[in-house]
C-alpha positions in Angstrom: 125.3 97.4 79.5 126.0 101.1 79.9 122.5 102.2 80.1 121.7 99.0 82.6 123.9 100.1 84.7 122.7 103.5 84.8 119.2 102.2 85.7 121.2 99.7 88.3 122.0 103.0 90.0 118.7 103.9 90.1 117.0 101.3 91.5 119.4 100.9 94.1 121.5 97.7 92.7 125.2 98.0 93.3 128.3 95.7 92.3 131.7 96.0 92.6 133.3 98.0 89.6 136.5 97.3 90.3 137.0 94.5 88.7 136.2 94.6 85.0 138.8 92.6 83.2 138.4 89.6 85.3 134.7 89.7 85.3 134.5 89.7 81.2 137.2 87.5 80.6 135.1 84.6 81.3 133.4 85.2 78.3 135.1 84.3 75.0 134.2 87.8 73.5 134.4 89.8 76.7 137.3 91.3 74.8 135.2 93.1 72.3 133.7 95.2 75.0 134.6 98.9 74.5 136.8 99.9 76.8 134.6 102.9 77.6 131.9 100.2 78.8 134.0 97.8 80.5 133.5 98.6 83.9 129.3 99.0 83.4 129.6 95.8 81.7 131.3 94.3 84.6 129.1 95.7 87.0 125.5 94.0 85.5 127.6 90.5 85.2 128.8 90.7 88.6 125.2 91.7 89.8 123.7 89.0 87.8 122.0 90.8 85.4 123.8 90.1 81.9 124.7 86.1 82.3 125.7 85.7 78.7 124.9 82.6 76.8 126.7 79.7 75.1 127.8 82.2 72.3 129.6 84.6 75.4 128.5 88.2 76.1 127.7 88.9 72.3 128.3 92.7 73.3 127.8 94.1 69.6 125.1 91.8 68.8 121.1 93.3 69.1 119.3 91.9 71.7 115.7 90.0 71.1 112.6 90.7 73.1 113.0 88.0 75.1 116.6 88.2 76.1 115.8 92.2 77.2 112.7 91.1 79.3 114.7 88.2 81.2 117.3 90.9 82.0 114.8 93.5 82.5 113.0 90.6 85.2 116.2 90.1 86.7 117.0 93.9 87.6 113.8 93.8 88.9 114.2 91.6 91.3 117.8 92.5 92.1 116.0 95.7 93.1 113.4 94.0 95.1 110.8 95.7 93.1 108.9 92.6 92.2 108.9 88.8 93.9 111.1 86.1 92.1 108.5 83.6 90.0 108.7 80.3 92.2 
């Protein structure tokens, strides 16, 4: 999530980073996000890049290719580099 947050900055996608605990608290495993990554994780959640799953945010899990593709699609759409599929 930290890398995606850095990519967001490069792409010009912004989010309020001041509410990390509130944004992560809605996930049952939000407390598992390491302290150094909380503000970045909250920013990507707030921007709608990461939405979590039925299992939660899964901050320590390995991401699948499908999950990575969805996240990349959301980032490119938020950055207005591609048009959303209709």
